[in-house]
N, C-alpha and C positions, 0 to 999 in steps of 0.2 A: 874597206874600200881602197882601191889602189889610186895612186897619184893621178893617172890619166882619167880615171872615173871622177875624181874630185874636180878636175878642170872642167869636165863636161857638166857636172852637177852645178858648179859655180856659174857657168855660162847659162845653162838652161833654167835651173830652178831658183837661183838666188838673184842673178842679174836679169834674167829673162831676155837674153839677147840671142839673135840668130847667129849662126856661124859667121856670116858675112859681117854683121855689125861688130861682133867681138874681135874678129880678125882685123878689121879696119881700125878699131880703137887701139889695139896693142901693136899694130903695124906688122902683121905677119900675113903670109899667104894663106888663103882659106883652105887650100888643100893640105898645107902643113898642119893647120889646126885639126883637120880631119884625121891625119896620121897621129897627131899627138893624143887626141881624144880616144883613138882606137888602140893606143899603147904601142904603136909601131915606131914611134919616134920618142926619144927621151926628152924630158923637160930640161932645158939648159938653165944654169944659174942666172944668166942675164935676163932670160925670158921670165923666169920665176920672179926676179926682182921687179921687172916691168909690170907684171900682172899685180903683184902685191902693192906696188906704189900707186898704180893707176886706180885700182878698185879698193884700196885700203883693206887688204886681206892679210891675215896672219900667215906668214910663210910656213910655219909649223903645221898649220891645218892642211895646207896643200900637200906638203911632203909626207906627213905621217897621220893626219886626221886629228891631231891634238887640238882640242878646243881652247879658246874661242875662235870662231871663224874671223871675227874682226878684232884687231888689236885693242887692248884695254884703254890705250890713250885716246881712242876715238869714242869710247863708250858714252860719256856725258852728252855729246852732240848727237850721237846716234839715238840715244834714248829720247831726246827731245824731238828729233825728227820722227821717230816712231810714234810718239804721242800725237803729233800733228797728223800723220798718215792715218792712224786709227780713227781719227775724228772725221775723216773725209767720207763722202758718199762713194758708192761704187763708180759713179761717173767721174767724180773728182779724182779717184785713184787712177782711173784710165788716163785722164788728162795729165796727171802728175807723171805717170809712167812715160807717156809720150814726150813730155817736156824733158825729163831726165835723159832719155835716149838722145834727144836732140842736143842737149847740153854736153853729153859725153862725146858725141861726134865733133861738136864745135871745138871743144877743149883740146882734142887730140889730132887736129889737122894742121 
């Protein structure tokens, strides 16, 4: 998978954010994101750094597809959060998803 496709995969499948939400959080124009995800624009080092910092993503995964997606340093907390998440009902998961989106927007304004 190419870098631009991993950016789109990250946004759609992992973070489950719309183009508008993702763009707003990382402070880029939505049309620029569209060009980035289509492979028409190169990912800059500062933007890569911002994406990795904001969403706690391993930069090597974005660049080359090298796993893990999330850095090892975040693993214990991520594992605990995953346990909590798996214990939720479907309705609880929807509420948590809504809350996390709200929190991300609030943090990056």
